[in-house]
C-alpha positions, 0 to 999 in steps of 0.5 A: 532518489527515494525508492519505495518497494512493497508487495501489492495491496488491495485498497491499502491503508493510509500509511501505504499511500503515504509511502507512495506519496513521499518517494520518487519511485514506487515498485510493486514487488510481485515475484515473492511467494503469495501469502494467504490472509494478507492484504494483497486481496482484501482490506477492511472497511466499516461494518454496517449494523453493529459497528466494527469492521468487515473485509472487502475481498477479491476471490482467487483461483486455486493455486499452489502454496509456492505460487508467486504473487505475479501468477495469482489469478482472480476467480471471476466466476462470481460477481465480486465487483458487485458485492464490493460496491454493495458493501460500500453502500453503507457509506451512502451518508458519508460526505464524499460518498458520491466521489469515492463510489464513482472512483470505485466504479471506474476501477471495477468496471474493467476486467482483471485476470491477475491480482497484481493488475487489479492492485496496480490499477487501484493504487494508480487511480487512488493516487490520481484522485489524491493528486499523487504523481509518483511513478508506480512500476511492477518489478517483474515488468521492469526487466531489471538485472539484480545481484544474487539475493542471499538473504530476504532483506537483500531484495530491496538492497539489490534493487536499489543498487540496480537503479541509478541514483537510488540513494534512499530506501523507504519502508513501512515501520514493521520492516525495522525488525527485518532489515540489516541496516549495516548492509545498506550503509555499506552500499551507500543506501540510506535506509529509512522507515516511515511511521504515519500518525493516524488521527481520528476523523468523524465516521458518523458513529460514536467509536472511531475505527482506525487503520481501515482501507484508504477508501474509508479515509476518502469517504469522510475527508476531502482531498486536501484533508487526506493529503494533510494526513498523508504528510503527518509522519515520522521518519526513523533510521536504523533496523537490525544492527542499526543505531535506532532512531537517527532522525525524526521528521514530522510534517503537519499541514 
């Protein structure tokens, strides 16, 4: 079984969604310390006037530096939902605006207390829209007993060891400098890194702005085309102490 584990992201980019699609189970890792100015409460969309991009973000209640992701709460004293929907109006001329803005309205019509709950619903609804049926679970809700973690890269390893049939662990490419491949090999876990190839698509402007939220991709491409993008990736083995590229897999169409 292929297992994917990542911290919750708000309206993630294409590569994050590709990872979810191509594993057999995806776990939102929410017990780590929350990191400010990351992707858990914000992402990037197009900017209206002079090109470039802007953040769509969720306001958070004040919290201590060591607060775990699962305990981060949304500041609902402001109408942040309305603000995000207004920001997305700049896509009004995009070919799939009506479908995607309807999706966003469904997501944002509910009340959310915790950030992880919002991120989970966003991910589940996006996957449903794209026809992705990978089971998505939240680590703190699984009641999973794992071995003691001595190094940061052992969280994923020990989670894999605690789940029957989890013989492969897939991650995004930035993790290649973080994970010790030998640990995984010694425990019979095949460690792989997925690197999606993001190609330009028409954004109704001259200069293409890449690596934006999946919302941008869905605004300009139908479901079939988005899935073709999600299937266009390379798969690398190896990390710290590893042998580098062990195999490459590329799917197109």
